[in-house]
C-alpha positions in Angstrom: 100.2 110.2 116.4 101.6 113.2 114.5 99.4 113.8 111.4 101.1 113.4 108.2 101.7 116.2 105.9 100.4 114.0 102.8 98.3 111.4 103.8 98.7 107.8 102.9 95.7 105.7 101.5 96.0 101.9 100.6 99.5 100.4 99.6 98.9 97.2 97.4 101.9 96.1 95.5 100.8 92.6 94.7 100.1 92.3 91.0 97.1 90.6 89.5 96.1 88.8 86.2 94.9 92.0 83.9 91.3 90.8 83.1 91.5 93.0 79.9 94.5 90.9 78.8 93.9 87.5 80.6 94.7 85.5 77.7 98.2 86.8 77.5 99.1 86.2 81.3 99.9 89.9 81.5 100.0 91.5 85.3 98.5 94.7 86.3 100.7 97.5 86.7 101.5 98.7 90.2 101.2 102.6 90.2 101.8 105.3 92.9 99.5 108.2 92.7 99.7 111.5 94.3 96.6 113.7 94.6 97.8 117.0 95.5 94.2 118.7 95.3 92.7 116.7 98.2 92.4 118.2 101.5 94.7 116.7 102.9 96.7 115.9 99.9 96.8 112.0 99.4 99.3 109.2 98.1 98.3 105.6 97.7 99.4 102.7 95.7 97.4 100.2 93.8 96.9 98.0 90.7 96.0 99.6 87.4 94.4 97.5 84.5 95.6 98.2 80.9 92.2 99.2 79.6 93.7 101.2 76.7 91.9 104.6 78.2 93.4 107.3 80.5 91.4 109.4 83.1 91.2 113.1 82.4 92.9 113.6 85.6 95.8 111.6 84.9 96.1 113.0 81.3 96.0 116.6 82.5 98.7 115.8 85.4 96.3 116.5 88.0 97.0 112.9 89.4 100.8 112.6 89.6 101.6 108.9 88.8 104.9 106.8 89.3 105.0 103.3 87.8 106.6 100.9 90.4 106.6 97.9 88.1 109.5 96.5 86.8 109.0 93.8 84.0 111.6 91.1 83.7 111.2 89.2 80.7 112.6 86.2 82.2 111.5 86.0 85.7 108.4 88.2 85.7 106.9 91.2 87.3 109.1 93.0 90.2 107.3 95.4 92.6 108.4 97.2 95.9 106.9 95.4 99.1 104.0 96.9 100.7 105.3 97.1 104.0 108.3 98.9 103.7 107.0 101.1 101.1 104.1 102.1 103.5 106.7 102.8 106.0 108.8 105.1 103.7 106.0 107.0 102.6 104.8 107.8 106.2 108.4 108.2 107.3 110.4 111.5 107.7 112.1 111.2 104.0 109.0 110.2 102.4 106.8 112.7 103.9 109.5 115.4 103.0 109.8 114.4 99.5 105.8 114.2 99.0 105.5 117.7 100.7 107.7 119.5 98.2 105.8 117.9 95.5 102.3 119.2 96.7 103.6 122.5 97.5 105.3 122.8 93.9 102.2 121.7 92.3 99.9 124.2 90.7 97.0 124.1 88.2 96.6 126.3 85.0 93.8 126.8 82.5 94.8 126.7 79.0 91.8 127.8 77.4 90.2 124.1 77.4 91.3 122.3 80.2 92.7 122.8 83.5 96.0 121.4 83.6 98.2 120.4 86.6 102.2 121.2 86.6 105.2 120.8 89.2 107.8 123.6 89.6 111.4 122.7 89.1 111.8 121.8 93.1 108.7 119.5 93.0 109.8 117.9 90.1 113.3 117.3 91.3 111.5 115.9 94.7 109.4 113.5 92.4 112.6 111.9 90.7 114.3 111.9 94.2 111.0 109.9 95.7 111.3 107.4 92.6 114.9 106.8 93.2 114.2 106.2 97.1 111.6 104.0 96.4 113.8 101.8 94.0 116.0 101.0 96.8 113.5 99.3 98.8 113.0 95.5 99.1 111.2 93.9 96.1 109.4 90.9 95.3 109.2 89.0 92.1 105.8 87.7 90.8 105.1 85.3 88.2 101.7 84.9 86.5 100.6 80.9 85.9 97.3 79.4 84.9 95.9 77.7 87.6 95.0 74.5 86.1 98.7 74.2 85.0 99.7 74.7 88.7 97.4 73.0 90.6 96.5 69.9 88.3 98.7 67.4 90.1 97.4 68.6 93.7 94.0 68.4 92.7 94.4 65.0 91.0 95.9 63.7 94.0 93.5 65.1 96.6 90.2 65.9 95.1 87.4 63.4 94.1 84.0 64.1 93.3 82.8 64.0 96.7 85.6 66.1 98.5 83.4 68.3 100.9 84.0 72.3 101.1 85.7 71.8 104.3 88.3 69.8 102.9 88.7 71.9 99.9 89.5 74.9 102.0 92.1 73.1 103.9 93.8 72.1 100.8 93.6 75.7 99.6 95.2 77.2 102.8 98.0 74.5 102.5 98.8 75.7 99.0 99.1 79.5 99.5 99.8 82.3 101.7 97.1 84.7 103.2 97.5 87.1 100.4 96.6 84.4 98.0 100.3 84.1 96.4 102.2 80.9 96.6 105.7 80.7 97.4 108.1 79.4 94.6 111.9 79.5 94.6 112.3 82.8 96.1 109.5 84.4 93.9 105.7 84.2 94.5 103.1 82.6 91.9 99.9 84.6 91.2 97.3 82.4 89.5 94.8 83.3 87.1 92.0 82.3 89.5 91.8 81.4 93.3 93.2 78.2 94.6 89.6 77.4 96.2 87.7 78.2 92.9 89.8 76.1 90.7 89.6 72.9 93.1 85.8 73.5 93.4 85.6 73.4 89.6 87.9 70.5 89.3 85.6 68.6 91.9 82.5 69.3 89.9 84.3 68.1 86.8 85.7 65.2 88.3 81.9 64.3 89.6 80.5 64.5 86.0 83.5 62.2 84.7 82.5 59.9 87.5 78.9 60.0 86.5 79.9 59.4 82.9 81.8 56.4 83.8 78.5 54.9 85.5 76.8 55.6 82.1 79.2 54.1 80.2 78.9 50.9 82.6 75.3 50.7 82.5 75.2 50.4 78.7 77.8 47.4 79.0 75.8 45.6 81.4 75.5 41.9 80.8 72.5 39.5 82.4 73.4 36.4 84.0 71.0 33.9 85.6 71.5 32.1 88.9 72.0 29.0 87.0 74.7 30.4 84.6 76.3 31.9 87.8 76.2 28.4 89.4 74.2 29.7 92.4 71.1 28.1 93.9 70.0 31.5 95.2 71.0 35.1 95.6 73.7 35.7 98.1 72.7 37.8 101.2 68.9 37.9 100.7 66.2 35.5 99.6 65.5 35.6 95.9 62.2 37.1 96.4 63.7 40.2 97.9 66.6 40.3 95.4 66.2 41.8 91.9 69.9 41.9 90.9 73.3 40.9 92.1 76.8 42.3 91.3 79.6 40.5 90.0 83.0 41.6 90.7 85.2 40.4 87.6 88.5 39.1 88.6 91.4 38.3 86.6 91.6 35.0 85.0 88.1 33.8 86.2 84.9 33.1 84.4 82.0 35.1 85.8 80.4 32.4 87.4 83.6 31.9 89.5 83.8 35.5 90.5 82.7 37.1 93.6 79.0 37.8 93.7 77.4 40.3 95.7 73.6 41.0 96.6 72.2 44.4 95.9 69.4 45.5 98.0 66.1 46.0 96.5 66.2 49.6 96.2 69.9 49.9 95.6 70.4 51.8 92.0 72.9 51.1 89.8 74.7 54.4 90.7 74.6 53.5 94.4 76.0 50.3 93.6 78.9 51.7 92.0 79.3 54.2 95.0 79.7 51.1 97.2 81.7 48.8 94.8 83.9 51.5 93.2 87.0 49.7 94.3 86.5 47.3 91.3 87.5 47.9 87.7 84.5 46.1 86.2 81.1 44.7 87.2 78.2 43.2 86.0 74.5 43.6 87.3 72.6 40.4 87.2 68.8 40.1 86.8 
């Protein structure tokens, strides 16, 4: 393999939610950076956060940057696709332009700082590089809150006892390998991973179920065998049966409804799990 005149590092063109502006659903900026002072010179593409600060190397033009993000106010953030961009940067045309840029780069001490600058040919090559990249295939990304996008999926498939393996399978079905989600020719970027959201939903759902148990426990009514019209507890003898579960049925008084015996050590929570198909129940002493 022929050694490149300008080495090509990582090429990441998929935006993220900028952690410094997460509440605003603002995307990171895709930036191409050329470091002409490295040996060999190097170009890479990555995501930049809007921190409100600029590094000294960039401020003094010792790292040459091109912003590759195009913000569409209606459709979202548009960036070049990584694969064709990387191929271009490693190809003959890209390497020729990058070579002209680094050849025309020099530094100068201004009495306070060492500053970088490009000669006329290097500046022209930089402009041609930007124009060539603008012609490459692009993808539009839209930033969405995970809860807004996944709530329906989670409410349909995730319960308080859903296993991690099931959540991982659901997450895999929802997204691409890079974590994006295909939608109407665009890609959706969520503000948290699908799996993290599903796990959070599961825990919240589990808490809701426990709260429901607490509510039912606070509304229990006590019925005697005589009031239920029973001679003994169903399933087990009276000596082993401290309680029973009455499944309330429409238009029937409790004594005419289905009665289930509870094993001696079964807690109300365990009973709820076993009889969760019912809407209401009464534990009987």
